[in-house]
N, C-alpha and C positions, 0 to 999 in steps of 0.2 A: 347301591340298590336304587338310589334316586335317579342315577343315570339310566339304569335298566328300565325303570318305570317310565321315565320321560321318552325313551326310545320306543317303548311299547306303544305309548300314546301317539307319537308321531309316525308310527308305522301304518296307521289307518286314517289319521286325520290330516287335512290340509292345514298346515300351521298358519298360513297367511289368511285363509278364509274362516277357519274355525269349524267346529262340527255343524253339520246340516241335518243329520238324521238319515241321509241317503247313503252314508258310507257302508261299503260292503262288509267291513270287519269291525263295526262299531262295538260288537260284543267283546272284542279284545280288551277294551278298557285300559286299565293301567295295572301295575303290580303294587301290592301292598309293601310298605317300607318296614325295615327292621328297627328295633329299638336301639338307638346309638347314644343314649344319654350318657352312659359311662364313658364311651369313647370321646365324646365332646368334652366332658369334664376333665379327662386326662389330658386332652389336647390343650385346653385352656390353662391347666396347671403347668404344663410344659412351657407354654408361651410366657407365662409369668415367672418362670424359674430361670436362674442363670445356667449357662451363659446366655447373655442377650444376643440375639441375632435379629436386629430391627426389621430388615426387609422380609425375611422368612416368617418371623413372628407376625408381622402385619398382614402378610398374605394369608396365613392360617386364620387370623381373626376375620378377615373378609370372607373366607371360605365358610367358616362356621356360621357367620351371620347370614350369608346367602342361602345356606342350607336351611336354616331355621325359618326363613321366609318361605322357601319353596315347599318344604316337607308337609306343612299342614294343608296346603293346596292340593298336593298329590294325594294325600290321605283322603281328603274330602272327595276328590274326583274319583278315586278308586271305589269308594263306597257308592257314589252316585251311579257309576256305570255298572257296578256289580249288582246293585239293586234294580238296575234298568229303570231308574227314575225318569229317564228321558222319554219313556213311553207315555208318561202321564203329564209331564209339564212342557211338552213340545220343545225340549232341549233348552229351556230358559236358563236353568242353573248351569247346564253344560257350557253354554255360550258365555255366561258371566264368568265362570271359572277359567275358561280359555283365555279371556282378556287379561286375567291376573297371572295365569301360569306362564304365558309366553315370556314376558319381561323377567319374571322371577327365574325361570329356567335359563334364560340367556345369561343373566347375572351369575347364577350358580355355576354354569359350565365355564364361563370366563374365569371365575375365581378358582375353580378346580384346576383348569389348565395352567394358571399361574403357579399354583401350589406344586403341581407335578413338575413343571419346568424348574422351579427353584429347588425342589427336593432332589431332582436328578443332578443338578449342579452341585448341591451340597454333598450328596452321597459320592459323587465322582471325586470330589476333593478329598473326602475321607479315604476313599479307596486308593487314591494316588499316594496319600501319606502313608497308608498301611503298607502298600507295595514297596515304597521307598524304605520304610523301616525294616521290612523283612530283608531287603537287599543289603542294607547297611549291617544287619546283624548276622545274616546267613549267606549272603551272596545270592546269585541267581540259581538257587537250589530248587528242590522239589516244591516247597511251599510257594516260592516266588512264581514258578511256572504254572502251578495250578491256579493261583489267584490271577495271574496275568491272562490266562486263557478264559477264565470265567468273567473277568471284567470286560474283555473284548467281545465275548459272547453276549453279554447283557446289552452292550451297545447295539448289536444287531437285532436282538429280540425286541428291544424297545422301539425299533423302527418298522416292525412288521405291521401290515395293514390291520386296521381295527374297524370292525363293522363295515359301513359303507364308505369309509374314508380311505383314500388311496395313500400309499406310502411314497415318500420322496425317493425316487429310484437313484438319484445321484448320491444322496446321503447314505442310502442303503448299500450301494455298491462300495462306497468308501469304507464303511464300517465292516462290511463283509471281507474286504481285502485285508484290513487290519487284523481281523479275527483269523483269517487264513494264515497270515504270517505267524501269529501267536501259536496256532495249532501245529504248524510245521516245526517251530522251535520246540514246542512241548514234545512232539513225537521224537525228534532227534535226541532230546534230553532223556526221555523215558526209556530209550533203548539201553541206556546204561543201568537201568533199574528194572529189568524184566519182571513182570508180575508183582511189582512192589507198590502199585498204586491202588490196591484193593478193587480192581475191576474198572477203574476210572480211565485207564489208558486209551481204550478205544472210543470212549464217549465223545471227546472233542472232534475227532475226525469224522465220526459218524454224523454228528450234528452239522458239521461243515458241509458234508456231501449232500445232505438233505436240504440244507439252506440254499445251496447252489441250484439244486433242481427246482426248488420252489421259486427262486429268483427268476429263473427262465420262464416259468409259468406266468407270474404276475407282470413280467416285463411286456408280455404280449397284450396285456389289458391295462397298460399304463399305471401299474402299481396297485390295481384293485383285485380283490378276490371276487371272481364273477361266476364261479360254478361250485357245485357241491363238493367235487373232488378236491379242489384247491382249498376249500374251507376245512375239509378233513385233514389235509396236509398241514394246514396252519395249526389246527388243534394238536396234531401229533408233535409238531415242532415245539410248541409251548410246553407240552407235557414232558418231552424229552429234556428240555432245558431245565424245567422245574425239578426233574429227577436228578439231573446233574448237580443242581444247587443242594439238594438234600444229601447227596453223598460226598460233597466236597470235603467236609471235615474228616471223613474216613480216608480220603484219597492219599493223605500224606502221613498216616499213622504207621510208620515202619521204622 
């Protein structure tokens, strides 16, 4: 929510200059934050509990600290702009807040990016171990194929454009190619078990086809989502992937 609030703010203000009062959409202000005290407490408890993972634990510590510095500033700024106090103080507080928020937001976003990178690496290692364990126990059977196709799908989804940020097309194409191979392998395997994957059979190839169509669209704009239709496609892709995640456990119950 802090990311959304900061993005809301930077959508109308010039980050380098700060607010001037002449902004067309100054009424946008910021978004209010959610109460995440319990989540922070659980994260701190996990960091202090075994097994110890020094780099990941330290990254989460920095992330929490950065959030706790930024959050009060965002909350204060949200109230300031919602009350339209800038109309009575000639943006004095707004300018003072901006000077504090910019470095705090930059530190927070950097800490968040580090956590996300380390978490992806950590989860990928767990997934690989799980896939290897399934293969050792059952061979490359139904559960192996479902997990393999979902792991490779996740790699593609994580590379989809986000906001105004362009995706790395070279990395996206490589992940898409790996996913395509997993889907073909899954399709060939599932032919031996017709209608036995609880409706999951068609989902991977459907997602692959839509991803390839979307890939051609964003390739023309160098990895960016530049129009409303592409943004709608992006939302649809994420929703379809999330739906696949939700039915994964049912896919091999036969």
